[in-house]
C-alpha positions in Angstrom: -161.6 -155.4 14.3 -162.0 -151.4 15.2 -165.5 -151.5 13.4 -166.3 -154.6 15.7 -165.1 -153.1 19.1 -167.2 -149.8 18.4 -170.3 -152.0 18.6 -169.3 -153.5 22.1 -169.0 -151.8 25.4 -168.1 -154.0 28.7 -171.9 -154.5 29.3 -172.5 -156.3 26.0 -169.5 -158.7 27.0 -171.2 -161.9 28.9 -168.9 -164.3 30.2 -170.7 -166.3 32.7 -173.8 -167.4 30.5 -174.8 -170.8 31.0 -177.2 -171.8 28.3 -177.3 -175.5 27.6 -178.7 -175.4 24.1 -178.5 -172.9 21.1 -181.9 -171.9 21.5 -181.8 -170.9 25.1 -178.6 -169.3 24.2 -180.6 -167.1 21.7 -183.4 -166.5 24.0 -180.8 -165.2 26.7 -179.4 -162.8 24.3 -182.3 -161.6 22.9 -183.2 -160.3 25.8 -180.0 -158.7 26.6 -180.1 -157.2 23.1 -183.7 -155.9 23.6 -183.0 -154.4 27.1 -180.3 -152.4 25.8 -181.6 -151.5 22.4 -185.4 -151.2 23.7 -186.6 -153.5 21.0 -188.9 -156.4 22.0 -186.8 -159.2 22.4 -189.0 -161.9 20.8 -188.7 -160.1 17.7 -184.9 -160.3 18.1 -185.0 -164.0 19.0 -187.2 -164.4 15.9 -184.9 -162.6 13.9 -181.8 -164.8 14.8 -183.7 -168.3 14.6 -185.2 -167.4 11.2 -181.6 -166.9 10.1 -180.0 -169.9 12.4 -182.7 -172.0 10.1 -181.2 -171.0 6.8 -178.0 -172.7 7.8 -175.7 -172.6 11.0 -174.0 -169.7 12.1 -171.3 -171.8 13.4 -167.9 -171.0 11.8 -165.9 -173.9 13.3 -163.2 -173.9 15.9 -166.0 -173.4 18.5 -167.3 -170.0 17.2 -170.6 -169.2 16.3 -171.8 -165.7 14.9 -176.0 -165.7 14.9 -176.7 -162.7 13.1 -179.4 -161.1 11.3 -181.1 -158.2 9.7 -183.9 -156.3 12.1 -186.6 -154.1 10.6 -187.1 -151.1 12.7 -183.1 -151.3 14.1 -181.4 -147.8 13.8 -178.0 -148.7 14.2 -175.6 -152.0 14.2 -175.5 -153.8 17.5 -173.2 -156.6 19.0 -172.7 -159.2 21.8 -170.3 -160.9 22.7 -170.6 -164.2 24.8 -168.1 -166.8 26.3 -169.8 -170.1 27.3 -169.0 -172.1 30.5 -169.6 -174.8 28.2 -169.6 -175.2 25.0 -173.0 -175.8 23.2 -174.1 -178.0 20.1 -173.9 -175.7 17.1 -174.2 -177.6 14.1 -170.7 -175.8 13.1 -168.9 -177.3 9.8 -166.6 -179.1 12.2 -169.2 -180.5 14.6 -167.2 -179.3 17.3 -169.6 -177.4 20.0 -169.5 -173.9 20.2 -168.1 -171.5 23.3 -167.2 -168.3 21.6 -170.5 -166.6 20.6 -170.8 -163.1 18.9 -174.5 -161.8 17.8 -174.9 -159.1 15.2 -178.0 -157.5 14.7 -177.7 -154.7 11.9 -180.7 -152.2 10.4 -182.5 -154.3 7.6 -181.5 -152.2 4.7 -177.7 -152.6 5.7 -176.6 -155.4 3.3 -173.1 -154.1 2.5 -172.2 -153.3 6.3 -173.6 -156.6 7.4 -171.4 -158.3 5.0 -168.4 -156.5 6.0 -169.0 -156.9 9.5 -169.4 -160.7 9.3 -166.0 -160.8 7.4 -164.4 -159.0 9.6 -165.7 -161.5 12.7 -164.9 -164.4 10.9 -161.3 -163.4 10.0 -160.6 -162.2 13.6 -161.9 -165.4 15.0 -159.8 -167.3 12.5 -156.8 -166.4 14.7 -156.0 -169.2 17.0 -154.2 -167.0 19.5 -157.3 -164.7 19.5 -159.5 -167.2 20.3 -157.4 -168.6 22.9 -156.8 -165.1 24.6 -160.8 -164.7 24.3 -161.0 -168.0 26.5 -158.6 -167.0 29.0 -159.5 -163.7 29.4 -160.8 -163.0 33.2 -162.9 -159.9 32.6 -165.0 -157.9 30.1 -162.5 -155.0 29.9 -159.9 -157.6 28.8 -162.3 -159.0 26.0 -163.1 -155.8 24.9 -159.6 -154.7 24.9 -158.9 -157.9 22.6 -161.4 -156.6 20.1 -160.0 -153.3 20.0 -156.3 -154.2 19.5 -156.9 -157.2 17.0 -157.0 -155.8 13.8 -157.3 -159.1 12.0 
């Protein structure tokens, strides 16, 4: 997952989030992404919610990958959240989600967008990887998991 690992830094990994709804999580992540990217967070939140309205970005197995193409974004950006309490996400298996990777790509980056989503889905399909993410104690450990997991 090297392309994914390049998107992450320790400050883009949140292990203490406690939102109780998908909407609250999106608002929290949009604020954090907005601060990191220097972009108006309501634009990010709207982008994520509009994509979610097309269909849940929950993959199943407790994983969600909310994503969207954002006008004005210069480079791909990502953040990883591990939730203390899983939240409903309308995933195909109806399981609540506790591992969430937010992915934003520039509006024109269709091919890159699909490649990154595929890489994320492949990585998260590995039960060992999911379990290690759930048991990691700090952001450095999570970052190392994303760097060392080649899917």
